C-alpha positions in Angstrom: 32.9 25.4 12.7 33.5 24.5 9.3 33.9 20.4 10.5 30.7 20.6 12.5 28.7 22.2 9.2 30.4 19.5 7.1 28.6 16.6 9.5 25.7 18.0 9.6 25.4 17.8 5.8 26.7 14.2 5.7 24.7 13.5 8.6 21.2 14.8 6.3 22.6 12.6 3.5 22.9 9.5 5.2 19.9 9.7 6.7 18.4 9.5 3.3 18.8 5.4 3.8 17.2 3.3 6.1 18.0 0.2 7.9 15.6 -1.6 8.2 15.5 -5.0 10.0 14.4 -8.1 7.7 12.8 -11.7 9.2 12.7 -14.7 7.0 9.1 -16.6 7.9 9.5 -15.0 11.3 7.4 -17.6 13.7 6.7 -14.9 16.4 6.3 -11.2 16.3 8.5 -8.3 17.4 6.4 -5.5 18.1 8.8 -3.2 19.7 11.2 -3.0 16.3 9.2 -0.8 13.1 9.4 -0.7 10.7 10.7 -3.6 9.6 9.8 -5.7 6.8 9.3 -9.4 6.7 10.0 -11.9 3.5 7.3 -14.8 3.2 8.4 -17.9 0.9 6.1 -18.6 -1.6 5.0 -21.2 -4.5 7.3 -21.9 -7.2 6.3 -23.1 -11.1 8.5 -24.6 -13.6 7.3 -22.8 -16.8 9.8 -24.5 -19.4 11.7 -27.3 -19.1 15.0 -27.5 -21.2 17.3 -30.0 -21.4 19.7 -27.5 -19.6 17.7 -26.9 -17.2 13.9 -25.3 -16.1 12.6 -21.5 -16.1 10.9 -20.8 -13.2 9.2 -17.8 -11.0 8.8 -18.2 -7.4 6.0 -15.5 -5.6 7.5 -14.1 -2.6 6.0 -11.8 -0.1 7.9 -9.2 1.1 5.8 -7.6 4.4 6.2 -3.7 5.2 5.3 -3.4 8.9 4.5 0.0 10.5 3.9 2.1 13.3 2.2 5.7 13.8 0.8 8.0 15.9 -2.2 8.2 14.1 -4.0 6.2 11.2 -2.9 8.9 8.7 0.7 8.3 9.8 0.4 4.6 8.8 -0.9 5.2 5.8 2.2 7.4 5.2 4.6 5.5 6.4 3.5 2.4 4.8 3.5 4.0 1.5 7.1 5.8 1.8 8.3 2.5 3.7 6.4 0.3 -0.1 8.6 3.3 -2.3 11.5 2.9 0.0 11.7 -1.2 -0.6 10.7 -1.1 -4.5 12.9 1.8 -5.3 15.6 -0.4 -3.8 14.3 -3.7 -5.5 14.2 -1.8 -9.0 17.4 -0.5 -9.0 18.6 -4.1 -9.3 16.0 -6.7 -10.5 18.4 -9.8 -10.4 19.1 -9.3 -6.8 23.0 -9.2 -7.8 22.5 -12.5 -10.1 20.9 -14.4 -8.3 18.0 -14.4 -10.7 16.8 -13.3 -13.7 14.0 -10.9 -13.1 12.1 -9.3 -10.6 8.0 -8.4 -10.9 5.7 -6.6 -8.5 2.9 -8.6 -8.5 0.6 -7.2 -6.3 0.1 -5.4 -2.6 -2.5 -6.1 0.1 -2.7 -3.6 2.6 -3.9 -4.6 7.0 -4.8 -1.5 8.6 -4.7 -1.8 12.9 -8.4 -0.2 13.6 -8.8 -1.7 17.1 -7.7 0.2 20.1 -5.2 -2.9 20.7 -4.2 -2.3 16.8 -4.5 1.6 16.4 -1.2 3.0 14.8 0.1 0.6 13.0 -0.3 -1.0 9.7 1.5 -3.8 6.8 1.9 -3.9 3.3 1.9 -7.0 1.5 4.0 -6.9 -1.4 4.0 -9.8 -3.8 6.5 -10.3 -6.2 7.4 -13.3 -8.7 11.6 -14.1 -8.7 12.3 -15.2 -12.1 14.8 -17.4 -12.5 16.9 -20.6 -14.2 18.1 -23.7 -12.2 20.9 -25.6 -14.3 20.6 -29.6 -14.9 22.1 -31.1 -11.5 20.5 -28.7 -9.6 17.9 -29.3 -6.8 14.7 -27.2 -6.9 14.8 -26.5 -3.4 18.7 -25.5 -3.6 17.4 -22.9 -6.7 14.9 -21.7 -4.4 17.2 -21.6 -1.0 19.1 -19.5 -3.1 16.6 -16.9 -4.4 15.4 -16.8 -0.7 18.9 -16.3 0.9 19.5 -13.6 -1.8 16.5 -11.4 -1.5 16.9 -11.4 2.7 20.7 -10.2 2.1 19.9 -7.6 -0.6 16.7 -6.3 1.5 19.1 -5.9 4.5 21.4 -3.4 2.9 20.4 0.3 3.8 17.3 1.1 1.8 17.2 4.6 -0.5 15.9 7.5 0.4 12.4 9.0 -1.8 12.4 12.9 -2.1 8.6 12.8 -3.3 5.7 11.1 -1.9 4.7 7.5 -3.8 1.7 7.5 -6.1 -0.4 5.7 -4.1 0.1 8.5 -1.3 -0.7 10.5 -3.8 -4.0 9.4 -4.3 -5.1 9.1 -0.9 -4.3 12.4 0.2 -5.7 13.8 -2.9 -9.2 11.9 -2.3 -9.3 13.4 0.8 -8.9 16.6 0.1 -11.7 16.0 -2.0 -14.1 14.6 0.9 -13.4 17.1 3.4 -15.2 20.0 1.8 -17.3 17.6 -0.2 -19.3 16.2 3.5 -19.0 19.1 5.6 -21.4 17.5 7.8 -19.5 14.7 9.0 -16.0 14.2 10.5 -13.9 12.6 7.6 -10.6 10.7 8.5 -8.2 8.5 6.8 -7.2 4.9 8.4 -9.4 5.8 12.2 -10.5 3.4 15.1 -13.6 1.5 14.2 -16.1 3.7 15.8 -17.8 1.7 18.6 -21.1 4.1 18.6 -21.4 7.7 17.5 -23.6 10.2 19.0 -26.9 10.9 17.9 -27.1 12.8 14.1 -23.5 12.2 14.4 -21.8 11.4 11.0 -18.8 9.9 10.1 -16.4 9.1 6.8 -13.4 6.9 7.0 -11.4 6.6 4.2 -9.1 3.5 4.7 -5.5 2.6 2.5 -6.2 -0.3 0.4 -4.9 -2.9 -1.8 -3.1 -2.6 -5.5 -2.1 -4.6 -8.3 0.4 -4.0 -11.4 1.2 -4.7 -14.7 4.5 -3.9 -15.9 3.4 -4.7 -19.7 3.1 -1.4 -20.1 5.2 0.6 -22.3 7.6 2.6 -19.7 6.3 2.0 -16.6 4.0 -0.2 -15.0 -0.1 0.0 -14.7 -1.7 0.2 -10.9 -5.0 -0.4 -10.3 -5.6 0.7 -6.4 -8.6 0.2 -4.0 -10.0 3.1 -2.3 -12.3 2.1 0.1 -14.4 4.1 2.2 -16.9 3.3 5.3 -19.7 6.0 5.8 -21.5 5.7 9.4 -24.6 7.9 10.3 -26.7 7.9 13.5 -30.4 9.3 14.3 -33.2 9.7 16.6 -34.8 6.1 14.5 -33.2 3.6 12.4 -35.5 5.2 9.1 -33.6 8.7 9.7 -30.0 7.0 10.5 -30.4 4.9 7.1 -31.5 8.2 5.2 -29.2 10.3 7.1 -25.7 7.5 5.3 -27.3 7.3 2.2 -27.4 11.2 1.8 -23.8 10.8 3.1 -23.0 8.3 0.1 -24.5 10.7 -2.3 -22.4 13.5 -1.3 -19.5 11.1 -1.5 -20.2 10.6 -5.3 -21.1 13.7 -6.3 -17.3 14.8 -4.4 -15.3 12.2 -6.1 -17.3 12.4 -9.3 -16.4 16.6 -10.0 -13.1 15.5 -10.7 -12.0 12.0 -11.8 -8.3 12.5 -12.5 -7.9 14.0 -9.0 -6.0 16.8 -10.4 -4.2 15.0 -12.9 -2.5 12.4 -10.1 -5.0 9.4 -11.5 -5.9 8.7 -15.0 -9.0 7.4 -13.8 -10.8 7.2 -10.7 -14.6 5.2 -10.9 -16.5 3.3 -8.6 -16.3 -0.6 -8.8 -18.8 -1.8 -6.0 -22.1 -0.6 -4.7 -23.1 -0.1 -1.3 -21.1 -2.9 0.6 -22.5 -4.1 4.4 -20.5 -3.2 7.5 -20.6 -4.7 11.1 -23.1 -2.8 13.6 -21.8 -1.0 15.8 -22.4 -1.5 19.5 -24.0 2.1 19.4 -26.7 2.6 22.0 -29.0 4.0 19.6 -29.9 4.0 16.2 -27.0 4.1 13.8 -26.4 2.0 10.4 -23.2 2.3 8.1 -22.4 1.3 4.6 -18.8 1.2 2.6 -18.1 2.4 -0.9 -14.5 1.2 -3.0 -13.3 3.3 -6.1 -10.3 2.2 -8.3 -8.2 4.6 -9.3 -6.0 4.1 -12.8 -2.3 5.4 -13.0 1.1 4.6 -14.5 4.4 4.9 -12.9 7.6 4.3 -13.9 9.0 1.0 -13.5 11.8 1.9 -11.6 10.5 4.9 -8.9 7.2 4.6 -7.6 7.3 8.5 -6.9 7.4 9.0 -10.9 4.7 9.3 -13.2 5.4 6.7 -16.3 6.8 7.4 -20.1 3.2 7.7 -21.1 1.8 10.3 -18.6 5.0 12.4 -19.4 4.8 12.0 -22.9 0.8 13.5 -21.9 
């Protein structure tokens, strides 16, 4: 019994790490392998040219791919895999000496929202690898060494995370405010794109969005995170459907303006675009839709995207 208890404790501790398949410049998809990472090569820029070598910056895309049973599951899985990957990279920004510094630049999200792709999603993490390539070493050889080191490093078990990534906390906080704020609408996250709505139905979709990162702030990294919201409404006439979706947008704005810091999750949440157009639905009756986009601004610890920055903690 004591041995079994020890084994269970060890297995629980080991499960915090995750070994994920890593592909470099894959030429085909492997839909049965989730989660997985794909490393896509970018461009190399020479920052400075000296007598002993060149300082370079090479961009790379690390695509985090997940699958889940529902849209909210996909969003949460993307946030967890992203947090694991970044925590792993931040633990050694030199990739065991292969580069001088690794920086996060941005992330771009794609969600499967058709009947054939629902339950899948990807987050493309864009990073810069800053490296010195000495005289006598070809630039192509220096690039190759960087990408091999990155793939080898990502092939190691990814560390566990014990808290939600800040981007995940943002989407949960927004959803928690939209659901009671739109009492007559069905509100969900990352849903199937609706083909049609029943008469008088109102529908709101919160989507996981992109973010940009800036690690130049003191004590952490600043993030600008997009929060896209799609609103749909049906009516007896197009005029009624338009009035309903505009009223739905006003309700959403009121619900989010009531607490621009989302209970302390972000520094600020503001609407960055007006009403945007959404492709028309293949509806049997009058239906209209519009899109709102908000931007959440916050900072995290440079080495752990689940933690607040030193400045946030001091405040």
